[in-house]
C-alpha positions in Angstrom: 57.9 -57.4 219.6 60.0 -57.1 216.4 63.1 -56.3 218.5 65.0 -58.3 215.9 64.7 -55.2 213.6 66.7 -53.1 216.0 70.4 -52.7 215.2 72.3 -49.8 217.0 75.5 -50.7 215.2 73.9 -50.1 211.8 72.4 -46.9 213.3 75.9 -45.7 214.3 77.2 -46.3 210.8 74.3 -44.3 209.3 75.0 -41.4 211.7 78.5 -41.0 210.5 77.5 -41.3 206.8 74.8 -38.7 207.3 76.9 -36.2 209.1 79.6 -36.4 206.4 77.1 -36.3 203.6 75.3 -33.2 205.0 78.6 -31.2 205.4 80.0 -32.2 202.0 76.7 -31.6 200.1 76.2 -28.2 201.7 79.7 -27.0 200.9 79.5 -28.2 197.3 76.1 -26.7 196.5 76.7 -23.3 198.1 80.2 -23.1 196.7 79.0 -23.9 193.1 76.3 -21.2 193.4 79.0 -18.7 194.4 81.2 -19.7 191.5 78.4 -19.4 189.0 77.5 -15.9 190.3 81.1 -14.8 189.9 81.4 -16.3 186.4 78.3 -14.5 185.2 79.5 -11.2 186.7 82.9 -11.5 184.9 81.4 -12.6 181.6 78.5 -10.1 181.5 80.2 -7.4 179.5 81.6 -9.9 176.9 78.2 -11.5 176.5 76.6 -8.1 176.1 79.0 -7.2 173.3 78.3 -10.5 171.5 74.5 -10.1 171.9 74.7 -6.5 170.5 76.7 -7.8 167.4 74.2 -10.6 166.9 71.2 -8.2 167.1 72.9 -5.8 164.6 73.5 -8.6 162.1 69.9 -9.8 162.4 68.6 -6.2 161.7 70.9 -5.8 158.7 70.3 -9.3 157.2 67.8 -9.3 154.3 66.3 -12.5 155.6 65.5 -11.2 159.1 65.3 -7.4 158.7 61.6 -7.6 158.1 61.0 -8.7 161.7 62.3 -5.3 162.8 60.2 -3.2 160.6 58.7 -0.3 162.7 61.1 -0.8 165.6 61.9 2.2 167.8 65.6 1.3 167.6 68.0 1.1 164.6 71.2 -0.6 163.6 72.3 2.5 161.9 72.4 5.0 164.7 73.4 2.6 167.5 70.1 2.8 169.4 70.0 -1.0 169.2 72.8 -1.3 171.7 70.7 -0.3 174.7 68.0 -2.8 173.6 70.6 -5.6 173.3 72.1 -4.7 176.7 68.7 -4.9 178.4 68.0 -8.2 176.8 71.4 -9.6 177.9 70.7 -8.5 181.5 67.2 -10.1 181.4 68.6 -13.4 180.0 71.5 -13.6 182.5 69.1 -12.9 185.4 66.9 -15.7 184.1 69.9 -18.0 184.0 70.9 -17.1 187.6 67.3 -17.7 188.8 67.3 -21.1 187.0 70.6 -22.1 188.7 69.4 -20.8 192.1 66.1 -22.7 191.8 68.0 -25.9 190.8 70.2 -25.6 193.9 67.2 -25.3 196.2 65.4 -28.2 194.5 68.5 -30.4 195.0 68.9 -29.3 198.6 65.2 -30.0 199.3 65.5 -33.5 197.8 68.6 -34.1 199.9 66.8 -33.1 203.1 63.9 -35.5 202.4 66.4 -38.3 201.9 68.1 -37.4 205.3 64.7 -37.4 207.1 63.9 -40.9 205.7 67.3 -42.1 206.9 66.7 -40.6 210.3 63.4 -42.3 210.5 65.2 -45.6 209.7 67.7 -44.9 212.5 64.9 -44.5 215.0 63.5 -47.9 214.0 67.0 -49.4 214.4 67.2 -48.0 217.9 63.7 -48.5 219.1 60.9 -50.2 217.1 58.2 -49.7 219.8 57.1 -46.2 218.8 56.6 -47.4 215.2 54.3 -50.2 216.4 52.2 -47.4 218.0 52.1 -45.6 214.7 50.5 -48.6 213.0 48.4 -49.8 216.0 45.2 -48.8 214.1 46.2 -50.6 210.9 44.3 -53.8 210.3 46.1 -57.1 210.1 44.2 -59.9 208.4 43.6 -63.1 210.3 44.6 -65.1 207.2 48.0 -63.3 207.3 48.5 -64.2 210.9 47.5 -67.8 210.3 49.8 -68.1 207.3 52.9 -66.4 208.7 52.4 -65.9 212.4 51.7 -62.6 214.3 55.2 -61.0 214.2 55.8 -61.6 210.5 52.3 -60.3 209.7 52.9 -57.1 211.8 56.3 -56.7 210.2 54.8 -56.9 206.7 52.2 -54.2 207.8 55.0 -52.0 209.2 57.0 -52.4 206.0 54.1 -51.2 203.9 53.6 -48.2 206.2 57.3 -47.4 205.8 57.1 -47.6 202.0 54.1 -45.2 202.1 56.1 -42.6 204.0 58.3 -42.1 200.9 55.3 -40.4 199.2 54.7 -38.1 202.2 55.7 -34.4 202.0 58.7 -32.9 203.7 56.7 -31.5 206.6 54.8 -34.7 207.1 58.1 -36.6 207.4 59.2 -34.2 210.1 55.9 -34.7 211.9 56.4 -38.4 211.9 59.9 -37.9 213.3 58.6 -35.7 216.0 56.0 -38.3 217.0 58.6 -41.0 217.2 61.0 -38.8 219.3 58.3 -37.5 221.5 60.3 -34.3 222.3 60.5 -30.7 221.3 62.0 -30.3 217.9 62.5 -26.5 218.0 66.0 -26.4 219.4 69.1 -28.7 219.2 72.8 -28.2 219.8 73.3 -26.7 216.3 74.6 -23.2 216.9 72.5 -20.3 215.7 69.7 -22.5 214.5 66.0 -22.6 215.5 63.6 -24.8 213.7 61.0 -22.7 211.9 58.2 -24.7 210.4 56.8 -21.6 208.6 60.1 -20.9 206.9 60.5 -24.5 205.9 56.9 -24.6 204.6 57.8 -21.5 202.4 60.9 -23.3 201.1 58.8 -26.4 200.4 56.2 -24.3 198.5 59.0 -22.7 196.5 60.4 -26.1 195.6 56.9 -27.1 194.3 56.6 -23.9 192.3 60.1 -24.4 190.7 59.3 -28.0 189.8 56.1 -26.8 188.0 57.7 -23.7 186.5 55.4 -21.4 188.3 58.1 -19.1 189.6 60.8 -17.4 187.6 62.5 -14.8 189.9 64.8 -16.2 192.5 68.1 -14.6 193.4 71.2 -16.6 194.2 71.7 -14.6 197.4 68.2 -15.7 198.5 69.0 -19.3 197.4 72.2 -19.4 199.3 70.4 -18.4 202.5 67.6 -20.9 202.0 69.9 -23.7 201.0 72.1 -23.1 204.1 68.9 -23.2 206.2 67.9 -26.5 204.6 71.2 -28.2 205.4 71.2 -26.7 208.9 67.8 -28.3 209.3 69.3 -31.7 208.3 72.0 -31.3 210.9 69.4 -30.1 213.5 67.3 -33.3 213.1 70.4 -35.5 213.0 71.5 -33.9 216.3 68.1 -34.5 217.9 68.1 -38.2 216.9 71.7 -38.8 218.1 71.1 -37.3 221.5 67.7 -38.9 221.9 69.1 -42.4 221.5 72.6 -41.6 222.9 74.2 -42.6 219.7 77.8 -42.4 218.6 79.0 -42.4 215.0 81.1 -45.3 213.7 82.9 -46.1 210.5 81.3 -48.8 208.5 83.9 -51.7 207.9 85.1 -51.8 204.3 
């Protein structure tokens, strides 16, 4: 039933596009984080000098001097410089954390998109497991009378597929595991083992970043987490490719 929805040729096109997309995206995100880290390191001293000058001007200006009344540092003896330096370091660390968090949020979103495409590939290769997923879903008699059994089931299936978009990252992985009906812990990706606890931690981090509940996140940590996220994408692509004995193909232009 619904074998007409299967299309291994389209699945092969998607495999090639996914593989290329994963490798390109990982390289770009990790490389950009590295460049930002280097840029901040090289600019730190210059920014500190500018911040110190700005603080001194504020302390000496008649309009803003009142805000520094009673301060333990002064613009006259140079004690303000250490305060300015500490503030510069705090601000730059915050910038780095913001950039690192943005990189993880982007990678997380990309992985979710990859999983949705992989789920689509499984339907293109074998629709039967998907019919089992919706076997307990009700199909109205009126829908069957109006359109026939297969169209009614296809409509129910499509609604289920749309609902998956709202599911969380780990839920999408659970559905993929149910469809593949195999162990998802190891694939042919070198030096990679699927770790649901680590991925759950990354998923929680992404949620915290999205709601501004976490401020401290180092670029070094982000690079490791982001690399793991993209390795996870390759891991599940490899599992799907080998499960269905798929080969990549270039989509005709």
